[in-house]
Structure formats: structure tokens, C-alpha cells
N, C-alpha and C positions, 0 to 999 in steps of 0.2 A: 914711325913712318907708316902711311896706308899700305895695306897689303894688296891694294889695287890702285892703280895710278892712271888717271883719265886726262890726257893733254889734248888741247886743241890749238893748232897753229894754222892760220888762214884756211885752207879748205879741208884740211886733214887731220883727223882725230887720230890719237894713239892711246891704246889700251894696253897697259903693262901688268902682268901678274907679278907681284912683288913679294914672293916668299922664296927667294933663291936658297935659303938654308933648307928649306924642306922641298926642293925641286918644284917649287910653284904649285905644289897640292893645293886643291881648291876647298876652301872653308866655306861654311855657310855665309859668313859675311862677305867673301870674296864674290860668291853667286849672286848675291843680293846687289853689290855695288856693280857688278857687270851688268846685270839686268837695267839697273838705273842708267848707266852710262849709254847702253844701247838705245834706251829710249830717249835720252837727250839727243844722241847722234841722229836718230831717225827724225827728229822734229826741229832740229837747228838747220834752216835752209843755207846757212853759210857753209856747212860741211858737206863735203861730196864724197869722201872716201875714209875708210878706217884701216888702220895698221893694228893688228893683234900679236902681241909678242910676250916673252917672259923675261924677268930680269936675270941677270948672271950669264954664265955660259954652259951649264949644266942641262938645263931643262927648259923647254917651252911650257909644257905643263905635264906633271907625272899622274894626273887625273884627280879624283875626289880625295880628300884627306882620309886615311884610314883611320885616324884616331879620333876624328870629329864628324865629318859629313856623313861617311858610310854606316857608322853606328847609329846615328841619327835616323838614317834614312831606313835602316833594317828594323828600328825599334829596339836595338841593343842599349841605347841611352836615351833619357828623357831630353826635352828641350831645355835648355839652360839659360838662354837670353833671347833678346828681340830677333837677332839674326836666325838663330834656329827656329824659333816660332815662325818667322815669315817664311823660311824655306818650307816648312810642313804645310803651312796654312794658305800661301799665296801662290797659286798656279802659274802666274805670270812670271816668277822668277826663274824656275826650271825651264819653262817654255822659252824665254828670252835667252838665258844663259848658255843654253844647249844649242840656240839658233836653229831651233826645231819648229816650233809653231809660233813663230813671232815674224810677222810680215815685215820685211825689211828689203828695200830694192836698192839701197845704195851700196856700192861694192865694198867687201871686206878683203884685206890682204893679210895673210898669215906669215910672220917672219918668225920661223922656227929655229931657234937657237940651240937646240938640245933635244933631250928626249921628248917625245910626243906620245904619251901613253893615255889608254882609258879614256876619261872625260876630256883630257887635252885632245885626244885623237878625234873624238866626236865632235868638238868645237871646230876642230880644223876642217871636217867635213862640211861645216856649215859656211865656210869661207869660200871666195871665188878664185883667187889666186894665191900660190904657195910657194914661198922661197925657204929652203932649208939649208942650215950649215951642213958641211960635209961630215961632221961627226954627228949629226942627229939620228936618232932611230925612232922607229914607229912601231906600236904595238897595240892591241886590244886584248890585254891579258884577263879579262873578267872570268873567262871559262876556267882558268887556272885556280881561281878562288870560288868557284861554284856560284858565280855570279853571271850576269848577261849585260852587255851593253844596252842602255836603256834610253840614250839621249839621240836616237836616229840612225846608228851605224847600221843595225840590222837591215833596216831599209834602204838607207842611202849608200852604203858602200858597194853593193852588188850593181848599182846604177852608174856608180862614178868609174869603177874599173872593172876588168874581166870578172864574171860570175866566179870562175874557178879560183882566181887569185883572191877574191874578196873573202871566199869561204874558207881557204886556207888560213888566212889572218884571223878570222872570227872563230874557227873551230879549234885551232892549235893554240891561240893565244901567244904565238911566237913573234919576235921582232924582226923588222927589216931595216937595212941600212937607208941613208939617203938616196945613195945611187941607184938602189933597188926601188925605191919609192918613185923616183923619176922614171925608170924604165916601165914602171907599172901605171903610169899616168896618174900617180897619186898626188904628186907634187909637180910644180914647173920646173924649178931650178934648184940644183945643189951647188952651193958657193962656199968660198972659204967663210968662216966664221966671222972674221971681221968686216965682211961685205954683205951679211944678211940684211941689216937694217938699211944701208945705203942702196940695196937693190930694191927692197921694199917701197923706200921712200921715191926712188926714181920712177918705179911704176905707179905708185899713187900720184906723183905729179903729173905724169902724162895723162892718166885718166882724169884727174881734177881739171886739166885744160879742156876737156871735151864738154860737149853740150850736156848739162847735168839731167835734163829730162830725157834725152835720147839714152844716156847711159842707163839711167833707172828703168826706162821702159824695155830696153834689151834685156836686162837681168830678170826683170818681172815676167817677160815673155818667155824667156828661155826655161824658167822654172815651172811656170804654170803649164807650159807645153809638154813637160817631161812625161813621158808615159802615153800621152794622147795619141790617137790617130792623126796622121798628116792633115787631114781636112779640118780637124778640130784646132789644131796647132796654127793652121794658116788663118783661121778666123781670128785667133788672138793676135796674130802678127798683123792682120788688117786693122784691128782695133787700134794698137799702138802706132801703126803707121798714119793713120787718121788723125790721131792726137798729136803726135810729134809734127806732122806737116803743117799743122794749124798753127804752131806755137811761133812766138817771136824769135826764138833761138834759130829755128829752122831758116828763117829769113837772113837773119844776122849771119849765120855761117857761110853761105855762098856769097853773100855781099862782101863780107871781110876778104874772102879769098880773092874776089875780083878787084878789091881795092888794095891788095897786097898789104894787109895789116892783120894784127892779132884780132880774133874775134872777142866780143865782150858779152858773154853769156849771162842770162839773167835767171835761167831755169823756167822762164815763162813762155 
């Protein structure tokens, strides 16, 4: 069975890291396949939301595989197959799979069913909405192994939660519970394990019912305006406003409301 499962149903895509026996630790093949799935999701106009999760009930993703991926990237072992070579030679793979330098304006929901460590934590930071099981734990333990997070966390984490809380996670490498993660603003909800995917799907369906162009421009503008002066951010917002208001969907939404029916959005 594939170590990464990519499913598409109606407007929702689901990516499942599928190595539960290894806590869904990421191999070079998984990173390459995830990058491919993200590219397909981006360009498939029928897809509007992605759910990202892990197989089993122990881990969302424990990070990069310490026996294959990390030794490959540190030079401790040579490339052995096509996946190893692609990871080392194709910069797109790490950019996309870390959700770091890959432009994607469609929303991603993380359904965190267990341990969310290292590279798994870093992927989570690239998602937009996060649902965690009560037993989930979160950590960036790289410094404990004389490494650093290099998939965006050093930059993103202090922008997403309070600076002092971000630095405690980054500098100690210690883990926090799902309840603590909610209180920090790191995740949206902590729910019973059996409800994680149901909650993620519920939110995904609600988003998928909305105007896709409006949804994507909201995400795009929010990301691009991050860290800019208000005046510059407002210019980006005005640009999105002009584009969205000129769309067919912007006419369909109010018209459907007045006619007391469900809107039929085309993304145009």
C-alpha cells in the first residue's frame, strides 16, 4: 500500500500520511508524492479544500524519517533511488511539501490524530485551520538533536502565536498537549479522537460551499499582507475586492440569497 494516500471526493481532497507503524515519519518518497498531490490540488478547478491527516491513532506525523530522510539530507548516506535523488535535486519537492515556498491559495485543514512533531509540526504551520485529537502532542524537538527546524517554523511560528511561547517551543524542544496548543492559538479545536476527521470534514464542506474565488483571495490577501504596513495591506485588499466584485460568483451569491435558493458558484 502506498505510504501516501491522495483521495478526491467532490470538492474536497484528502492527503493521508500512511506509515502508522513508523508514526507516519516522512520518507523521501512521501515528500515527493506529497508535493505531487499539492500540485494536482492546486490545478484541479473542481477541488476547493484539502484535509491533511495521518493514518492510525498514534501520530499525525512524527517528522522526517531518522533512518532515511535526515541521513540523506545531512550527507550521512548517499542517494539510493529515484526518490532520494529527486529530494536532493528538485527544490520544488521541499518547497511544496513543507508548504513553505509554494504558492497555494486554496485552504488546507489539518486533522491531527496524534503526535505532531518536527517536520509534521512544520507542515501544520502551513495549514489554515487545525483540529487536534485530545491525545495529540506538539513539538519541535530539533535542537535536542543538534538540528534546527528548516521548513519555515523559525519564521512562521513567532508570527502565529506569542513570541515568548514560540521561542519556548523552539529553544527547549519540549512538547505541549492539545489543550495547551488550543490555549496558545496554535490549533483551533481539541476534540475526541473519533471526531477529528468528522470535524475536519464538516469545516471543509462549509468552506467548499462558499465562493471559491472569494475564499482563495481571502487566503491570498491575508498571507501577502502579513508583516506589511496597514496602507500596503489595504492596497492588496482593494485589489482583491476589485477582482472578486467583478466576478460572476459575486453576482450569483446575492441573487441566490434574494431568490431563497442555494448558490451555484463556478469560481469565475
